[in-house]
C-alpha positions in Angstrom: 0.0 0.0 0.0 1.2 3.4 -0.9 0.0 5.0 2.3 1.7 2.4 4.5 4.9 2.8 2.5 4.9 6.5 3.1 4.9 5.9 6.8 8.3 4.2 6.6 10.3 7.4 6.4 11.3 7.1 10.1 12.3 3.6 11.0 12.5 0.7 8.5 16.2 1.0 7.8 17.1 0.4 11.4 16.2 -3.3 11.6 19.5 -4.8 10.5 21.6 -2.3 12.5 19.7 -3.2 15.7 20.0 -6.9 15.5 23.4 -6.9 17.0 22.7 -4.4 19.7 22.6 -5.9 23.2 19.5 -5.3 25.2 20.0 -2.9 28.0 19.8 -4.3 31.5 17.6 -2.0 33.5 17.4 -1.5 37.2 14.6 -3.4 38.9 11.6 -1.4 40.0 8.7 -1.6 42.4 5.6 -3.7 41.8 3.3 -2.4 39.0 -0.4 -2.4 39.6 -2.8 -4.4 37.5 -2.3 -2.6 34.3 -0.4 0.6 34.0 0.7 2.1 37.4 -1.5 5.2 37.1 -2.5 5.3 40.7 1.1 4.9 42.1 -0.1 2.5 44.7 2.2 1.2 47.5 4.6 -1.6 46.8 3.8 -5.0 48.4 6.4 -6.8 50.3 7.0 -10.4 49.3 8.9 -13.3 50.8 9.2 -14.9 47.4 12.2 -14.6 45.1 12.4 -11.1 43.6 10.6 -11.2 40.3 12.4 -10.2 37.1 11.5 -7.0 35.3 9.4 -8.6 32.6 7.5 -10.7 35.2 6.5 -7.5 37.0 5.6 -5.2 34.1 2.6 -6.2 32.0 3.7 -3.9 29.2 7.1 -5.6 28.7 6.4 -7.5 25.5 8.2 -10.7 26.6 6.1 -11.0 29.8 4.0 -14.1 29.3 1.1 -12.2 31.1 1.2 -9.3 28.6 -2.3 -8.9 27.2 -1.5 -10.1 23.6 -5.1 -10.2 22.7 -5.2 -6.4 22.7 -2.1 -6.0 20.5 -2.9 -4.6 17.1 0.4 -4.1 15.4 4.0 -5.1 16.1 7.2 -3.5 14.8 10.8 -4.4 15.6 11.1 -2.5 18.9 7.6 -1.1 19.6 4.0 -2.1 19.4 0.5 -0.7 19.2 -2.3 -2.0 21.5 -5.7 -1.0 22.8 -6.3 -0.4 26.6 -7.5 -3.1 28.9 -10.0 -0.8 30.4 -12.9 1.2 28.9 -11.4 3.7 26.4 -12.0 7.4 26.8 -13.1 7.6 23.2 -13.4 5.0 20.4 -10.0 4.5 18.9 -8.1 5.2 22.1 -4.8 3.3 21.8 -1.3 3.0 23.2 2.2 3.1 21.6 4.8 1.3 23.7 8.4 0.1 23.4 8.8 -3.7 23.8 11.6 -3.4 26.3 11.2 -1.6 29.7 11.8 2.1 29.0 10.7 4.8 31.3 10.2 7.7 28.9 10.3 8.5 25.2 12.7 11.3 26.1 15.4 8.7 26.8 14.8 6.0 24.3 17.3 5.1 21.6 16.9 6.6 18.1 15.6 3.4 16.5 12.8 3.2 19.1 12.1 6.9 18.8 11.7 6.5 15.0 9.3 3.6 15.3 7.2 5.5 17.8 7.0 8.4 15.4 6.1 6.0 12.6 3.1 4.8 14.5 2.1 8.4 15.3 2.3 9.4 11.7 0.3 6.5 10.4 -2.3 6.9 13.2 -2.7 10.5 12.2 -3.3 9.5 8.6 -5.8 6.8 9.7 -7.9 9.1 11.9 -7.8 12.0 9.4 -9.8 9.7 7.1 -12.4 9.6 9.9 -12.4 13.4 10.3 -10.4 13.3 13.5 -7.2 14.7 14.8 -4.9 13.0 17.4 -3.7 14.2 20.8 -0.8 12.2 22.3 -0.3 12.1 26.1 2.7 10.8 28.1 3.2 11.0 31.8 6.7 10.2 33.1 7.1 9.6 36.9 8.9 7.4 39.3 12.1 7.4 37.3 14.3 6.4 40.2 12.3 3.1 40.7 11.6 2.6 37.0 8.2 1.2 37.9 6.3 2.7 35.0 6.6 1.5 31.4 6.9 4.2 28.8 3.4 4.6 27.3 2.0 7.1 24.8 -1.8 7.5 24.9 -3.3 8.3 21.5 -6.6 10.0 21.7 -8.6 10.7 18.5 -10.9 13.7 18.7 -13.3 15.3 16.2 -11.3 18.0 14.4 -13.5 20.8 15.8 -12.8 19.7 19.4 -9.1 18.9 18.7 -8.5 22.4 17.5 -9.4 23.6 21.0 -7.0 21.2 22.7 -3.9 23.6 22.9 -6.0 26.2 24.7 -7.6 23.7 27.1 -4.2 22.1 28.1 -2.5 25.5 28.4 -5.2 26.8 30.7 -5.3 23.6 32.7 -1.6 23.4 33.3 -1.3 27.1 34.2 -4.2 26.9 36.6 -2.8 23.9 38.4 0.8 25.0 38.5 0.6 26.6 41.9 -0.5 23.2 43.3 2.4 21.4 41.7 5.5 23.4 42.6 6.9 26.1 44.8 9.6 27.0 42.3 9.6 29.8 39.9 11.0 27.8 37.0 9.1 27.9 33.7 6.6 25.2 34.0 4.8 25.2 30.6 7.2 24.7 27.7 6.1 25.0 24.1 7.8 22.2 22.2 7.3 23.6 18.7 10.8 24.9 18.4 13.0 22.4 20.2 10.8 19.4 20.4 10.6 17.1 23.5 14.2 16.2 23.6 15.4 19.8 23.4 12.9 21.0 25.9 13.4 18.6 28.9 16.7 17.4 30.4 17.2 13.6 30.4 16.0 11.8 33.5 13.5 14.5 34.5 9.9 13.5 35.2 7.4 15.3 32.9 4.0 15.5 31.4 3.9 15.9 27.6 0.9 16.6 25.4 1.4 16.6 21.6 -1.1 17.9 19.1 -0.3 16.0 15.9 3.4 15.8 15.2 4.7 19.3 15.3 3.3 21.1 18.3 2.7 20.5 22.0 3.5 21.4 25.6 5.7 19.8 28.2 5.6 20.3 32.0 8.5 19.3 34.1 7.0 17.7 37.3 8.7 19.0 40.3 6.6 17.3 42.9 5.3 13.9 41.9 3.2 13.7 45.1 1.1 16.7 43.9 0.8 15.7 40.3 -2.1 13.5 39.3 -1.0 10.9 36.9 -4.4 11.0 35.1 -4.1 14.7 34.5 -4.0 14.5 30.7 -7.0 12.1 30.5 -9.0 14.3 32.9 -8.4 17.3 30.6 -9.6 15.3 27.6 -12.7 14.2 29.5 -13.4 17.9 30.4 -13.0 18.9 26.8 -15.6 16.3 25.8 -17.9 17.6 28.6 -18.3 14.2 30.1 -20.3 14.0 33.4 -18.3 14.7 36.5 -18.6 11.1 37.6 -16.9 10.1 34.4 -14.0 12.5 35.0 -13.3 11.2 38.4 -14.3 7.5 38.2 -11.8 4.7 38.3 -11.1 2.7 35.1 -13.7 0.2 34.1 -12.8 -3.1 32.6 -14.7 -4.2 29.5 -15.8 -7.8 28.7 -13.6 -10.0 26.7 -16.1 -10.0 23.8 -16.2 -6.2 23.8 -12.4 -6.1 23.7 -12.2 -8.6 20.9 -14.7 -6.6 18.9 -12.8 -3.4 19.5 -9.5 -4.9 18.4 -11.2 -6.3 15.2 -12.7 -2.9 14.4 -9.5 -1.1 15.0 -7.4 -3.6 13.0 -9.8 -3.2 10.0 -9.3 0.6 10.0 -5.6 0.3 10.6 -4.9 -2.2 7.8 -4.3 0.3 4.9 -2.0 2.4 7.1 -0.1 -0.5 8.8 3.5 0.4 8.1 4.8 -2.6 10.0 3.7 -4.9 7.1 6.7 -3.5 5.1 9.2 -4.8 7.7 11.1 -8.0 6.7 
């Protein structure tokens, strides 16, 4: 497919180079909660042998407990999947590295390029449906490396998506006094320097991206004050969902509903699936 081929501009050529790269051995981190450690719950003590990283993290691709039935597309170093819980909107999906990374800010170039490939092709797919994409990433707990790098992809009707920069700018600025006592610049526009040029390595941050070329990043100074669902809560507010929807805990869907959602997504994704071009 021509459209899928166009999406290869960022990553296909890296496969052969990466075959000889040794996988990085990461520090072990605290126990992750049932899916993604959004709630930052307390770690449980265990008398059993310390679990390996891939046994702890349900998003590490080699973990046998990783929910493979929700995976839509697999590249060399990254993959695309649907959430285990009820999506905020239809088409809500995740881009993740296969290995345990904590942030896109610190991933190697070949992982970065695959993530960008997925973003580009998702933008093309949803544009056909009259929707624009907002990408969210929350990076916290870097010292423990508990949280798996995860980019939430939220498709919104174009009319609503155009308002997203104003919504997020206002939400971040209004909440800043609750997050930090410092006078450092807390809302950084990434249009000029991008994410990597805007945030130092190994800093916790919240990043919202509108398409591929614009966004905001906020360096998190106090992780105890920053709510890890902040980005999704802003999205729910934009969609004018009832208050109970904004503050409720995640709801799991039935297996049949999940299978149907994956089938529907895979059908729409097929013409834009750049991973089909990989050897």
